[in-house]
N, C-alpha and C positions, 0 to 999 in steps of 0.2 A: 784398468783392473788387471792385475797379474794373476796367472794361473800356473799351478804345478801340473805336470803330466799325471794322468791317473796312476801310472805305474810307480812314479816317485811318491805320490801321496800314499798309495797302498803300502809301500815299504816303510814310510815314515810312521804310519799307524801301527805296523807290525812291531817296530822298534820301541814306540812310545806308548802304545795302548795300555800296557800293563803297569806302566810306571806312574806312581803318584806324584803330584806336584809338591813342592816344598810347603811344609805346614799342613799336609794332609796325610792321614794314616792309611795303611794297606788293610782294608777290611775283607778282601777276598770276594767282593761283590761286583766285580767288573762285568759280570753277565748283564747287569742292569743297563750298562752303557750300550748294549747291542739291541735293545728293544726296538721294534719297528715304529715308525710314525703311525699313530692311530688311524684307522680307516676313515673315521669322520673328518679328520684333518686333511687326509689325502683327497677326499671328496671336495672339500673347500678349495684346495689347490686347483682341482680340475675346473671348478666353477669360475675362478678368476683367471684361468688360462696360464697357469704356471706348472712346472714339473717339480717333483720333490728334489731332483738333482740341481735345480737352478740355484744361483747365488742367493744368500740370505742377508738381510740387514736388520738390525735391532734398534729400537728407539725406546728409551725409558724416561718416565716423568715422575719425580719424587712427590710433589705436592698432590697430584692426582692418583699416585700409587698405581700407575699403569705401565705395562710392559708390552710393547708392540713388536710383532715379527712380520717382516716384509719379505716378499720374494720377487726376484727379477723375472719379468716377462720376456718373451723372445725378442721384442724390440729394444731391450736394454733398459726399459723403464720399470720401476718397482711398483708393486701393488700390495696394499696391506692385506695380510693373510688373517691375522688374529690379534686381539688385544687381551692380555692376561692381567687380572688384578694382582697386584703385589701383596703378598701376605705380610711382609714386614720389611721396613727400611729404617735405618737409625740416623741419629744426628740432626742437623739443621739443613735448611736450604742453603746452598753455597758449596764451594769446592772442598775437597779433602786436601789438607795441607801437611799433616804429620801423623806418624804412628800413634795410635791410641786415641785419636780425636773422635772416633765413632762415626765419622762422616762417610756417607756413600758418595763416591766421586762424581764430578760433573765434567763433561768434555767429550772428546772423540777418541775412541779406543779401538784396538784391533785384536781379534780373537783368532789365533792361529791354531793348527792342529795340536801342537804340543801343550796348549793351555787347557785342553779337555782333561778332566780328572775322573776316570771311571771308578776310582776307589775311595770316593769321598765319604767322610763320616756323616755328611749331610745329604745322603741318598745319591745324588750325582751333582757335579759342579763343573764350572769352567771359569778360568781366571779372565777378568775383563781387560787386563793389560795395564792397570795402574801401577806405577806412575808412567805416563807417556812423556814425550819430549817436552810438551808444554809444562806439565807438572814439574819435571826436573829443572826446567829453566827458572821456575819460581821457587826452587828450594824445597819442594814437597818431598816427604819421606814416607815410609811404610810400603806395604805391598800385600800380596795375596788377597786381593779383593775379588770376591767371587759372586757369580749367580749360582745359587744352590737351593736345596729343599729345606725342609724342617721348620720353616716359619720362625727362624731365629737369626737376628742380625746384630753385628757389631761393626758395621761399616759396609756390609754386603747387601745385595739385592736378593731377598729370600722369598722363595715361592713355596707352594705346596710340593710334596713329593711327586704327585701326578703331573703337575704343571712342568716341573723341571725335567721330568723324564721325557715329556713331549718336546720341550724346547731343545733339550740336549740332542734328541734324535734328529730334529730338523737341522740343527747346526752341524752335527756330525755328518749327515748325509751330504750337505753342501760341500763341506771341507774334503770329504772323501771322493768327491766328483769334480775336483779341479779348482775350487775356490781357494785362494791362498790364505785369505783371512776374512773373517766376518766383521764388518764395521758395526760398532755399538755407539750410538749417540745417546749420551746421558744428560738430561736437562733437569733444572730445578722445578720446572712447571712447563705446561704447554706455552709455546712462544706466541701467544695471542696478543693483540693490541691491548685488550683489557688488562691482562696480567702485567704487561710492561708499563702500562699507565699506573696501575696500582702500586707496583714495586719500584717506581722510578727514582726514589730516593734511598733505596736500600744500598748499603755500602758495596754490595757485589754487582751493582747494575752495569758497570762498564764491562765486567767479565761476562755477564749474561748477554749483553749486546753482541759480544764476540760470538757467543754460542748461537744467538739468533741469526747471525750472518751465515753460519754453517747450515742452520735449519732452513733458511731461505734458499740456499743453493739446492738443497734436496727437494724442498716443496715446490720450487719454481720449475724444476726439471724432472723430478721423480727419478733422478739418477744419483748413484752414490758419489758424493763429492770427494775429490782428492783432498787430502788434509796435510798441510805443512805447518811448520812453526819457524818464525824468524822474528828477531827483535822482541822476543817475549810475547808474541801474538800469534794467533791462528791465522793462516791464510788458506783460502779454498780455491780449488780449480785454477791454480796459478803455477807457472813454471818460470824458472830463471831464464833470462835471455841467453846466457851462454851455457846452460846445462849444468851449472855448478850446484852442489848440494846446499840446501838451506841450513844455516847455523841458528839453532833456537835462541842463542844468546846474543848474536850479532845483529846489526841493523839489516833490514831486508834489502836485498839488491833490487835491481830493475826486474820487474816481473811481467810475464806475458799472460794474458787471459783470453779465453774464447769470447769474441765480441757478442755472439748470440746468447751465450749463457749470461754474460755480464748484463746484457740488456734485460733479460727476463728477471734476473735478481734485482736489478735497479728498479724496475717497474713495481715489483712486489714490495720492495723496501719503501718506495715513495708512498704507495697506498697505505702501508702499515703506519708509517710515520705520521701521515695526516690523521689517521684514526687515533693514534696514541695522543697526539696533540689535542684533538677534540675531546677525548675522554679525560685527559688530565685537567681539563677545566671544570669537570664535575665530580671526578672521583678523588677521594682523599688519598694521599700518599701513605702507604702502610708497609710494614714488614711483618713477617710471621716468625714467632719463636716457639719451637716445640720443646716439650720436656725431653723427648728422645725419639724423634722420627714419628712414623705413622704406619698406617696400613690402609688398604682399600676398604671402604665401608661394607662391602659384601662379606668381610671376615669378622664383622662385629661379634657374631655369636661364638667365635673361636678365640677371643681375647685371652682366656685362661691358658691356652695352649702355646702362646707365643712367648718370645723373650721379652723380659721387663714389661709385663702387662700393666703394671701400675702407672707407667708413663704414657699409656695410650689414651690420652685425653685431647680434646680439641686444642689446637695451637692458640697461643696468645697473639692477638692482633695488636701491633704497635702503630699508633697513628703518629706521623711525622709532619710537622708543620712545614709547608713548602715556602722556603725563604723567597723564592722567585715570585711567588704570588702574594705573600703577605708583607714582604719587606722587613720582617722582624727576625730576630735571632731564633733559630729552630729550637723548638721545645718538644720533648718527647713525652707522651702520656699514654699509658697502657690501658687498653680496655679488653677484657677477656670474656668470651662467651662460655668458658668452662668454669664449673663450680670449684674444682680442686685448685689449690694455690698454684699459679703459674710459675715457670722458671724465671729467674731474674733475667732481664734483658741485658745484652752486652754492654760493657762499660762505654762511656761516651768517647773515650780515646780510641776505641776500636773503629768507630764510624768515621773513617778518614775520607778526605776528598782527593786521594792520590791516584784516582783512576780505577779503584775497585780491584782490578785484576792484580795490581801490584801491592794491594793492601791486605793480602791473605793472612800473612803471619800475625799481624796485629789482631786479626779477628779470631785467631785460634790459639791464643796464649794459654787458655785454660781448658783443661779436659779432665775426664774422670779417671784417666790413668790406665784404663783397660786396654792392653795392647791389641790393636786390630790385626796386625799382620802376623801375630804368632798363634792365632786360634786355628785349630785343625778344622779344615773345611773339606 
């Protein structure tokens, strides 16, 4: 992990603190950005043995609508500080591919000091860093994807104003005390064996398995994984043999890994794969289709206050016949637990078997045309 000197970070904040990010207006409310971390949260930090200045790491889960903040302990391992319910996210499970697709991105992102926006129209915000090198290698477009307040999303992770004020203060404090960038891990769902068994035939499954590899590196070690991209794939905790930089679009060169970390990750993967195989024998393969994203159940009473409340209905569950088990041509039949008419499932030609991670563009040919990256946040 790289660190700036405190003096350099302080200078950077002086130069950039009052500047709004592209796509965000100057409301003159930058004083919000200097609010302290609440005393209750500081007490929680003390209980788990971390300081407010320690590095921070974020993990977000779209399906569960949960946003986790982790802090580094003195031994370099992370401990979960707090889980915040997400007030609103938009789009579907799966990666963001283009401007206007309303997708909240999935992947591994870095939040540097210059990405904090104290003058946000949505109370406070910070840019998650989309598109990253992986996204660009797959032709993704768009930008200005934020974590912000106001419970309104067109591709962002939207929290309540009180929540985002607290999260912003935690991130700001780490960045102003030497952390060069906060890693944000964004997932479609928790990377459990049950979820991976249920969604094993989803067109995005190859991509999601890449994300699980990164998740395994974190969960097996409780240390922030280093993230690289080569050959259009994520690689974790790996270095090139000769020290050369990785090219996201070129084939991966010979890579070196820490054998202890590799062993821990391999053990976790083996146990998970065995459980996935066991569950796949009893769980039907499904995919979820949302009208437009979701929110945490704890916000059910606030539906009228959020963006596009008419779309906040339970997702349609699509059952997919497992060809490997049935030996027949896959047939898709929708069953929905929601009373309102569900959104149409994606066209058959979108569900390609090209590896998922490389089939993004076909899965996002149609959108509602609302430009995500041009909204003021």
